[in-house]
N, C-alpha and C positions, 0 to 999 in steps of 0.2 A: 504494500500500500504506500510505502514511502521509501526513499532511497537509502541504501546502505552499501558500503564497500568492504565491510568487515565480517558480517555474520555469515555463518555456514550451517546454522542449526535451525531446526523447526521447533518452535515452542508450542506446546499444547496447554491450554488452560481448562480447568474444570471448576465450575461454580455450582454450589448446591444451596438451595434455600428451603427452609421448613415451611409448614403450612402457614398461610397468611395470618392466622390468628395469633401466632406466636411472635415473640420479640426478635430483634435482629442481633446478630453477633458475627464477627468475622474471625476466621481461623485460617492462618496462612502456614503452609508447611511444604517443603520441597523434599521429595523422596526419590531415592534412586537405589533400590534394593531388589535383589532377586527373589528372596524367600519370604520377605515380609517381616522377619524377626529383627528387632532393633536391639542390638547387644554389642558388647565389647568382644572382639575376636580373641579366642584362646584364653579368656578369663571367665571362670565360672566356679561354682561351689565354694570351697574354702578360700581360694584366691580372691574371688569376687567379694566375699564377706570381709576378708582382711583389707582389701582395697577400700571398701566403703567405710570401714572403721577408721582407717587412716585419714580418709578425706573428711571424716566427721570430727576430727580432733580440733582443738582451738589453735589458731595460728596468730602469733603477734604481728607478723608481717602482713600488711593489708593486701599486697599483691598475691602472696601465697594463699591467703584466706579466700580471696575472690576466685582464684583458680580452683581451689578445693571445693568451694561452694558450687561453682558452675559444673564441675565434673560430677559431684555427688548428685546434684539436681538432674543432670542428664541421665545418669544410671537409673535413678528412681523413676523418672518419667518413662524411660524405655521399658522398665519392668511393668509399670502401670499399663502402658500401651499394649505390650504383649499379652498381658492378662485379659484385656478387653477384647482384642481381635481374636484371641484363641479361646474365648469363653466356651465352656463345654456344651452349653445349651444353645446359645444364640450367635456365637462367633462364626467367622468365616474361616474354616479350618485350613491350615497350611497343607500343601500336598503330602508332606511327610507324615501327617497324622493319619490315624485309621479312618477317620471320618473326613470326607472331602466335600466341602461346601459347593465349590464351583463345578456343578455337574455338567454345565453346558459351555460357558464362555471361555474358561481358561484351562489349559492342559493340566493333566495330573502329574506333571513333572516340572522341575524348575525352569528348564529352557522353554521359551516361547518360540516355537519354530514357525517361520513364515515360508509359504510356498508361492513363488511368483507364477501366476497362471499362464502367462505367455511363454515362459521358458522352462518351467518346472524346477527352477533353481530353489534350493532349500537353504535357509540360514537361520541362525538364532537371533532373535530381536532383543534389543535393549529397551525398546519402548513398551513391549508387552508386560514385562515384570513391573515397570513403573506404574502402568495403568492398573495392574492387578492390585498393587499395594494401595493405590489411591482408592480403588473400589472397596477394599477392606476397611480403610479409614472412613470412607463415607458411610458404610454400614454401621461402624462403631459409633460414629458421630450422630447418626440418625437414631440409634437405640437410646431409650430413656436411661438416665443415670441411676434411677432407683432400682432396688431389687424387684423382681428377679432378673431384670434385663442387664443391669450393670454396664451400661454404655456410657457415652460422654454427654448425651443430651444436647448436642450442638444445635444452634439455630441457623448459623451461616457457616459455610466452609468454602475455602478457595485453595486450589492446588495447581501447581505448575510442574510439568515435566518437559523433557526435551530430547531430541534425537538429532544427531549430526549426519554429515555426509552429503549435504545438498550443494556444496560448492564444487560443482561438476565442470571443471575446466577441461577434463578429459574423461573418457570412459562412460560418458552419459548414455550412449547406446553401443550396441555391438557392431555398428557400421562405422568404418568401411572394412572391417576385418572378416567379411564373409557372413556376418550375422544379420540381425533384423533391427530396425529402429524401435520395435516393440520390446526388445530385450536390452538388458544392460543395467547399470546402477540406478538410473532414473526409474525404470520399471520396478526394480526391487524396492526402492523407497516408497513408491506408490502402493505396492502390495503390502508393505509393512504398515503404513498408516491405515489402509483400508481394513486389514484383518485385525489389527489391534483395536481400532475404534469400534469395529463390529463386536469384538469380544467384550469391550467395555460397556457398550450399550446393552448387550445381552445380560451382563452382570447387573446393571441397574434394574432391568426387568425382573431378574431373579430375586434381587433384594426386595423389590416391591411385592412379589409373590410371597416371599418369606415372612414379611411383616403384614400381610393382608392389606396392602396399601396400593391399590391400583393406580393412584395418581403420583406415585413416587418418582417415576422416570420423567414426569413433566416438571419436576423441580431440580433436575440435574441437566446442565448444559455444558457440552465440551466444544472447544473451538481451537482452531490453529492460529498461530500468530508468528509472523516473521517480517522483518524489513527486507528480506532477501529475495529479490526477483532474479530472473535470468534473461539474457538477451535472446531475441528471436533468431538472428542468424547464428549459425554454428561457427566454431573456430577449429574445425577438424572433427574431433570426437566429443566435443563438449560445448560449453557456452560460457559467456562472461557475465560479470556482475550486472544486474538489471535494476529497474526501479519498480514500477507497479507489478503486482502479482495477485493471484487469486487465493482465497482462503475458505475454509469449510467451517460450518457450525452444525452441531449435532445434538439432538435431545428431543424429549417428548413435547416440549413447548415450542419447538421451532416450526415455523411455516416453511416446510421443506420442499424438495423436488423443484426448486426454481433458482434462478440466478438473480442476485441483487446487484445494483450498480449498472454500469455500462460496460458491456463486453467490448474489448478493443478491436479495431480493424487490424487484422494480422497482416500488415504490409509494411515493409521497411520504407520509410519516407511517407507513410500514410498519416492521417490526421491525428493518430494517437501516439506517434513515434517521435523521438528526439532526433531522428535521422540515423541512429546507430542501432535500431532494434530494441531500444529501451522504452517501454510503454510509460506514458505519462499517467499517473494515477487519476482516477475520476472520483474515487471514494476515499475519504480520509480515515486514518486510524481513529481519530477523535470521534467520528460518527459511528464507527463500528463498535467501539467500546462504550460510548454513551448509550447506544441501544441496549447493550448488555447490562450496563449499570442501572438503567431504568427498570428493566425486568428484575434485577437483583434487589431493587428497593430504594435506589437513590432518587429523591424527588426532584422535580424539574427546577426548583429554586436553588439546588446545590450543584447541578450539572456544570454550570460555568466555573464553579470553584474547583471542581475535580478535573475539568477539561477546559483550561483557560482559552484555548484556540477554537473552541467549538463554534463560537459566534461568527467565525470566518466562512462557515459553510451553510449551505441552503437549508439543511434540516438536521436535527439532532437525533432523529429516530428513523432508522432505515426500514423498520417494519418486519424484520425477519423473525421476531419472537414476540 
């Protein structure tokens, strides 16, 4: 949507809101884990107890005390989180457990394997495990804090994850090495985003079924975000840094199966081109996120404070949700 010459990652955001009658709260967390367990590696049992005891000692040095308090708090928070997401009755069981919660969307093993439909290439995804962990946290946050549910009782949740590999100066397709333009790194990235988001949406549906809440998926919205576009002309087997690009939004509340904004004229030197195959954006990031923020609960009187440049554009709501 806007220019960048540095980014090579695709950011995905997940926003969750509770039923309208409940109050608002924001919860920000960035997760990048394969198995869902938040813990210190190679430290458990007696070692872990010893470490927490040491961290709990009084420290006269302010810096040492601050470090010890932060580490102690992190360990305890991780233990609390693991206890909630692995709850014997309501939790989303990890694949290593005897009970597997994700019967449909996520595989019963740690690697999330993607298969590119055009080439049959199989590879392990780094995005799938991130979305799986986010799904588990969403379920735990949705669950009431009181017994017997023992969840977090969150009112609002916001998550971000990311996947790299989009800076395709070369290897974007298998052409001209005897392959097809439908195969290559770009096709693999599209397959990954497609299959991982499909699994995530299926997980939201499953959580709604689990909690007898048919409207649950309508309160969870996923979207892609990146400043990183690509040029229309190729530079051999790849493309260069671009400006405007397309993004996806997914969820039960989304007015889907349509394109919002103005689709560019795909012609070098055309009306939407800078003369180098870099499309001039027609929709601002401010409009995109203001639309999301309105759905999330930001009232119109505060939109200008959140998005100071919003008044430069024709509308603050694109109507996609």
